[in-house]
C-alpha positions in Angstrom: 109.7 119.3 55.3 112.2 121.6 53.7 109.6 123.2 51.5 107.3 123.7 54.4 109.9 125.7 56.3 108.3 128.6 54.5 105.0 127.9 56.2 103.8 129.5 59.5 103.9 126.1 61.1 106.8 124.7 63.2 105.4 121.3 64.3 104.3 118.1 62.7 102.4 115.1 64.0 104.1 111.7 63.3 102.3 108.3 63.6 104.6 105.8 65.3 102.4 102.8 65.6 99.2 101.2 67.0 96.6 98.6 66.0 94.6 101.2 64.1 97.4 103.1 62.4 96.2 103.7 58.8 99.5 103.2 56.9 103.1 102.2 57.2 105.8 104.8 57.8 108.9 103.5 56.0 110.5 107.0 55.9 110.1 107.5 59.6 113.6 106.7 60.9 115.9 107.8 63.7 117.8 109.8 61.1 114.7 111.6 59.9 113.7 112.5 63.4 117.2 113.8 64.2 117.3 115.8 61.0 113.9 117.4 61.4 114.6 118.3 65.1 117.9 119.9 64.0 116.0 121.9 61.4 113.8 123.3 64.2 110.7 121.2 63.8 108.7 120.1 66.8 107.4 116.5 66.5 104.2 115.1 68.0 104.6 111.3 68.3 101.1 109.8 68.0 100.0 106.2 68.7 96.7 105.0 67.1 95.9 102.0 69.3 92.6 100.2 70.2 89.5 102.5 70.2 86.4 102.7 72.3 84.4 99.4 72.4 81.5 100.9 70.4 83.3 103.1 67.9 82.0 104.6 64.7 85.1 103.9 62.6 84.9 100.2 62.5 88.3 100.1 64.3 89.8 97.4 66.4 88.4 98.0 69.8 89.2 97.8 73.5 87.9 94.8 75.4 86.2 96.2 78.5 87.2 93.3 80.7 90.9 93.7 79.6 91.1 97.4 79.2 93.9 97.9 81.8 95.9 95.1 80.4 95.5 96.4 76.8 96.4 99.9 77.9 99.6 98.7 79.5 100.5 96.7 76.4 99.9 99.7 74.2 102.2 101.8 76.3 104.9 99.1 76.1 104.7 98.9 72.3 104.6 102.7 71.9 107.8 103.0 74.0 109.5 100.4 71.7 108.3 102.2 68.6 109.4 105.6 69.8 112.8 104.3 70.9 113.3 102.7 67.5 113.1 106.1 65.8 115.3 107.8 68.3 112.6 109.3 70.6 113.8 108.4 74.1 112.6 108.8 77.7 111.6 112.3 78.7 109.6 112.8 75.6 105.8 112.6 75.2 103.8 110.1 73.3 100.1 110.9 72.5 97.4 108.2 72.3 94.9 108.9 69.6 91.4 107.9 70.8 88.9 109.0 68.2 85.4 110.3 69.0 82.8 108.0 70.6 79.5 108.1 72.4 80.2 108.7 76.1 78.7 106.5 78.8 78.5 102.9 79.7 81.2 100.5 78.5 82.7 103.1 76.2 83.6 105.6 79.0 84.6 103.0 81.6 86.8 101.0 79.2 88.5 104.1 77.7 89.3 105.5 81.1 90.7 102.2 82.4 92.8 101.8 79.2 94.2 105.4 79.3 95.0 105.2 83.0 97.1 102.1 82.3 98.6 103.8 79.2 99.8 106.7 81.3 101.2 104.4 84.1 103.1 102.4 81.5 104.7 105.4 79.9 105.6 106.9 83.2 107.3 103.7 84.3 109.4 103.9 81.1 110.3 107.6 81.7 108.0 109.0 79.0 105.3 111.7 79.2 101.8 110.6 78.6 99.5 112.5 76.2 96.0 111.9 74.9 94.4 113.2 71.8 90.6 113.0 71.5 87.4 114.9 70.7 86.6 117.6 73.2 83.1 116.1 73.6 84.2 112.5 74.2 87.6 111.4 75.3 88.6 114.8 76.6 85.3 115.2 78.5 85.7 111.8 80.1 89.3 112.7 81.2 88.0 116.0 82.5 85.4 114.2 84.6 88.3 112.5 86.5 90.6 115.5 86.9 91.8 115.9 90.4 90.7 112.5 91.6 92.8 109.4 92.2 92.6 108.7 88.4 96.0 108.5 86.7 95.8 111.6 84.5 97.9 112.1 81.3 100.5 114.8 81.5 99.2 116.6 78.5 95.9 116.7 76.5 95.4 117.3 72.8 91.9 118.8 72.4 90.1 118.1 69.1 87.7 121.0 68.9 87.3 122.5 65.4 86.3 126.0 66.5 88.9 128.0 64.6 90.4 129.5 67.7 94.2 129.6 67.7 94.6 129.0 71.4 94.3 126.1 73.9 91.2 127.5 75.6 88.2 125.2 75.5 84.7 125.4 76.8 85.0 121.7 77.6 88.1 122.0 79.9 88.3 124.6 82.7 91.3 126.9 82.6 92.8 125.4 85.7 92.9 121.8 84.4 96.1 120.8 82.5 97.3 124.4 82.8 101.0 125.5 82.8 101.8 124.6 79.2 100.1 121.1 79.1 97.7 121.5 76.2 97.5 121.2 72.4 94.5 122.2 70.4 93.4 120.9 67.0 91.3 123.9 65.9 90.6 123.0 62.3 90.0 119.7 60.4 91.4 118.4 57.2 92.1 121.0 54.5 94.7 121.6 51.8 97.5 124.2 52.1 100.4 124.9 49.9 103.8 126.2 51.1 107.1 126.2 49.2 105.4 124.6 46.2 104.3 121.5 48.2 100.6 120.9 48.8 99.5 118.8 51.8 96.2 118.0 53.5 96.5 119.0 57.1 94.7 119.6 60.4 95.7 122.8 62.1 96.8 122.9 65.7 97.9 125.4 68.3 100.6 124.1 70.7 101.3 124.9 74.3 102.4 121.5 75.5 105.0 118.8 75.4 106.5 117.9 72.0 109.7 116.3 70.8 112.6 118.4 69.6 111.7 121.7 71.1 109.3 121.6 74.0 106.9 124.4 74.5 108.0 127.0 77.0 107.8 125.8 80.5 107.1 122.2 79.7 109.2 119.8 81.7 110.5 116.3 80.7 109.7 113.2 82.6 112.8 111.9 84.4 113.3 108.1 83.9 112.8 105.8 86.8 116.1 104.9 88.6 117.6 108.3 88.0 119.2 110.0 91.1 118.4 113.7 91.3 119.5 116.5 93.5 118.0 120.0 93.7 120.6 122.6 93.1 121.9 124.0 96.4 120.6 121.0 98.5 122.4 118.0 99.9 119.4 115.7 99.8 119.5 113.0 97.1 116.3 111.3 95.7 115.7 108.5 93.3 112.9 108.7 90.7 110.3 105.9 90.9 107.0 106.1 89.0 107.8 109.7 88.4 108.1 110.6 92.1 111.3 111.4 94.1 111.9 108.9 96.8 114.5 109.8 99.5 117.9 108.3 99.5 119.5 108.2 103.0 123.2 108.8 103.4 123.6 105.3 104.7 122.0 103.7 101.6 124.0 106.0 99.3 127.2 104.8 100.8 126.3 101.2 99.9 125.9 102.0 96.2 128.6 102.0 93.5 129.4 105.4 92.1 126.1 106.7 90.6 125.6 109.8 88.4 123.4 112.5 89.9 121.2 114.7 87.8 120.9 118.3 89.0 117.4 119.7 88.8 115.8 123.1 89.7 113.4 123.5 92.6 110.7 124.1 89.9 111.4 120.8 88.2 111.3 119.1 91.6 107.9 120.6 92.3 106.6 119.2 89.0 107.5 115.6 89.9 104.7 113.3 91.0 103.8 113.5 94.7 103.8 109.7 94.9 104.7 107.0 92.4 102.3 106.2 89.6 99.9 103.3 90.2 101.4 100.0 89.3 105.0 101.1 89.9 107.0 98.1 91.2 109.6 98.8 94.0 112.3 96.6 95.4 114.0 97.6 98.6 117.6 97.2 99.6 116.5 94.2 101.7 115.0 92.5 98.6 111.3 93.0 99.5 109.1 93.8 96.5 106.1 96.1 96.6 103.5 97.4 94.0 102.2 101.0 94.4 98.4 101.5 94.6 97.0 104.9 95.5 100.5 106.1 96.4 101.0 103.3 99.0 103.4 100.3 98.6 101.5 97.0 98.8 103.6 93.9 99.4 104.3 91.4 96.6 104.8 87.8 97.7 105.6 86.5 94.3 107.0 89.0 91.6 106.1 86.6 88.8 102.4 87.4 89.4 103.1 90.6 87.5 104.9 89.3 84.5 108.4 90.0 85.8 108.0 93.8 85.6 111.4 95.3 86.3 111.3 97.0 89.7 113.0 100.2 90.8 115.4 99.4 93.5 115.0 101.9 96.4 116.1 102.6 99.9 114.4 100.6 102.6 114.1 103.9 104.5 111.2 104.9 102.2 109.2 101.8 103.1 110.0 102.1 106.8 109.0 105.8 106.8 105.9 105.8 104.6 103.9 108.9 105.2 107.0 111.0 105.7 107.0 113.8 103.2 110.5 112.9 102.1 109.5 109.3 101.3 106.8 110.4 98.8 104.8 107.3 99.6 101.4 107.1 101.3 101.0 105.0 104.4 97.7 103.7 103.0 96.2 103.8 99.5 94.3 107.1 98.7 90.6 107.1 99.4 88.7 105.9 96.3 91.5 103.7 95.0 90.2 100.6 93.2 92.1 97.3 93.7 91.9 94.1 91.7 93.4 91.1 93.4 95.5 88.6 91.5 92.7 86.0 92.2 90.1 88.3 90.6 88.3 90.0 93.6 87.7 93.7 93.3 87.8 96.2 96.1 87.6 100.0 96.8 89.7 101.6 99.5 88.1 103.9 102.1 90.0 105.0 105.2 92.7 102.6 104.3 90.4 99.5 104.4 89.3 97.5 101.3 85.6 97.2 100.7 84.6 94.3 98.4 82.8 95.1 95.2 80.2 92.7 93.7 79.4 94.6 90.6 81.1 97.4 88.6 77.7 98.6 87.5 77.3 100.3 90.8 80.1 102.7 89.7 78.9 103.2 86.2 81.0 100.4 84.7 84.5 99.0 84.9 86.8 101.6 86.5 90.6 102.0 86.4 92.1 99.7 89.1 95.5 98.5 90.3 96.2 94.8 90.3 97.7 93.8 93.6 98.8 90.5 95.3 95.9 88.6 96.9 98.3 88.3 99.9 97.6 91.9 100.8 93.9 91.4 101.0 94.3 88.2 103.0 96.7 89.9 105.4 95.3 93.3 105.8 96.6 93.4 109.4 100.2 92.9 108.3 102.3 96.1 108.3 103.7 95.0 104.9 100.2 95.1 103.3 99.8 98.9 104.0 96.1 98.4 104.4 93.7 98.8 107.4 91.5 96.0 108.6 89.0 98.6 109.6 88.5 102.2 108.2 90.2 105.1 110.0 88.0 106.9 112.5 86.0 109.7 110.8 85.9 107.9 107.4 82.6 108.6 105.7 81.2 106.3 103.0 78.0 106.1 100.9 76.6 102.7 100.4 75.4 101.7 97.0 72.7 101.1 95.9 71.1 102.1 99.2 72.5 105.7 99.2 72.9 105.5 102.9 75.7 107.4 104.5 77.9 106.0 107.3 80.7 107.3 109.5 83.3 105.0 111.1 84.6 105.1 114.7 86.6 102.3 116.4 85.9 100.1 113.4 82.1 100.3 113.7 79.8 102.4 111.4 76.8 104.5 112.3 74.4 106.5 110.1 75.3 110.1 109.3 74.3 112.8 106.9 75.7 113.4 103.4 79.2 114.9 103.2 81.5 116.2 100.5 84.4 114.0 101.6 82.7 110.7 101.0 83.7 107.4 99.2 81.1 105.4 97.5 81.2 101.7 98.3 79.2 98.5 97.6 76.6 97.8 100.3 77.7 94.2 100.2 81.3 95.2 101.1 79.9 97.6 103.7 78.1 94.8 105.4 81.4 93.2 106.4 81.8 96.0 109.0 79.6 96.0 112.1 77.1 98.8 112.5 76.2 100.5 115.8 72.8 99.0 116.8 69.5 100.8 116.7 68.3 101.6 120.2 64.7 102.9 119.7 64.4 106.4 121.2 61.4 107.7 123.0 59.4 109.5 120.3 56.1 110.3 122.1 54.9 113.9 121.5 57.6 114.7 118.9 56.8 116.1 115.5 57.7 114.2 112.4 60.7 116.4 111.8 61.9 115.9 115.3 61.3 112.1 114.9 63.6 111.9 111.9 66.4 113.7 113.7 66.0 111.5 116.8 66.0 108.3 114.7 69.2 109.3 112.9 71.0 110.0 116.2 69.9 106.5 117.4 71.0 104.7 114.2 67.4 103.8 113.4 65.2 104.8 110.4 61.6 105.9 110.0 59.3 103.0 109.2 55.5 103.2 108.6 53.8 106.4 109.5 50.0 106.3 110.3 47.5 108.9 111.2 45.1 108.5 114.1 41.4 108.5 113.1 40.7 111.2 115.6 43.3 113.6 114.2 42.1 117.2 113.7 43.3 118.8 110.5 44.3 122.1 112.1 46.5 120.9 114.9 50.2 120.1 114.9 50.7 116.3 114.5 52.8 114.6 117.2 53.6 111.0 117.9 51.0 109.2 120.1 52.4 105.7 119.6 55.5 104.0 118.3 56.5 100.4 117.3 58.7 99.0 118.7 58.7 100.6 122.1 61.4 103.0 123.4 64.7 101.7 124.7 64.6 98.4 122.9 67.6 97.2 120.9 67.6 96.2 117.2 69.8 95.8 114.2 71.3 99.0 112.7 69.0 101.1 110.6 65.9 99.3 112.0 62.6 100.8 111.0 60.6 102.5 113.8 56.9 103.0 113.0 54.9 105.8 114.4 51.3 106.9 114.7 50.6 110.7 114.6 47.7 112.4 116.3 
């Protein structure tokens, strides 16, 4: 390292662990990390854990059915390995997911694994990073950007295009912007500096590192830390990376606690809501697990392996939805839930829709494990779920591809919309539909018929032509089955004869 101080480089990747790490690192110690940081080197802690289920390296692989569990376990081990060499909370750890063929079990398992990896690191106060090929892991992460998916804080793009920048054709400029990217622009090659020759990959950094963070990068603040924005009287406690309000009444009950002063910019960079899977315990002793930003009640903490909760002010639970609480009243639309008894659900309008097969969603998706109690007690305020979707919620049933809008707990057919949540048709069937009342269709054109049927929550059935139909005339309905003003099940087919 001393010899390479003559090189143009000022950062080095260090492998700290993982099931697929190629070699031991006996020289990697807390003393070495401290010495190199003091010498001005930036360090990139890298964890080479389980790889895609169908990988080309013959590496130990992720089990699709256990992807979330394995991702959380990798995060826990990475935190232990980092701490052992003096890399503490507030620093990044990058998961190395080598290139793979996208799609199917590979994509779904990798995404579920990495979401759990990020949640685990955040809970321990570390930043989450992911290294992968631009055309595989990075592209899969990009496909989830801006959704309810738990994104890593920084990405490390493997794209050997020789460009010394973090721009990539695979990642739009607005995604992971503001100093949250690293770019490996050249693969293995030999370079000699200060008389020492090493085989290296070349990288351009504009993201989080250990020792000397890139300009503008901010450290994750560990859970349980009390923070206060300079010039403000309000105090917050960090939980799952988000600032939860501390009321003056609760603060007075606590023993003297240190307060970390942060800038308004640092406050703005904190999570809007706690990371999925964050466990909270209120001042009354009640325990909750965060899913889609909402606190779902935990009847038995041992269900989650005794995960250490963040003790918070009861005010935050009582005031979910208040901007200061930084907790959602209901899980965000699209959140996937897995009950402790094994059932799987997707949230739309605050209500859980049962899922019978992950294949409807392209394979296993990242989900939050929650207490079955919440699904069995959706009407309880503690569950923070709705028994019926909120009015105006629009869903798309799969595999039928039919669109429905909810009002007063009942669904009726509607047209496609941008703000839609895809759900399983089987789960959708649990909610009553507005019945089909056959409209009067006589003398309407086929285009008019389709509109009238949609308004009446019916659908077009068999269309026949009258034998006496003249080719040049405009065709209109001369007969319909069943007749007008009869009641039927929702989406009932109405047949017409045109003439």
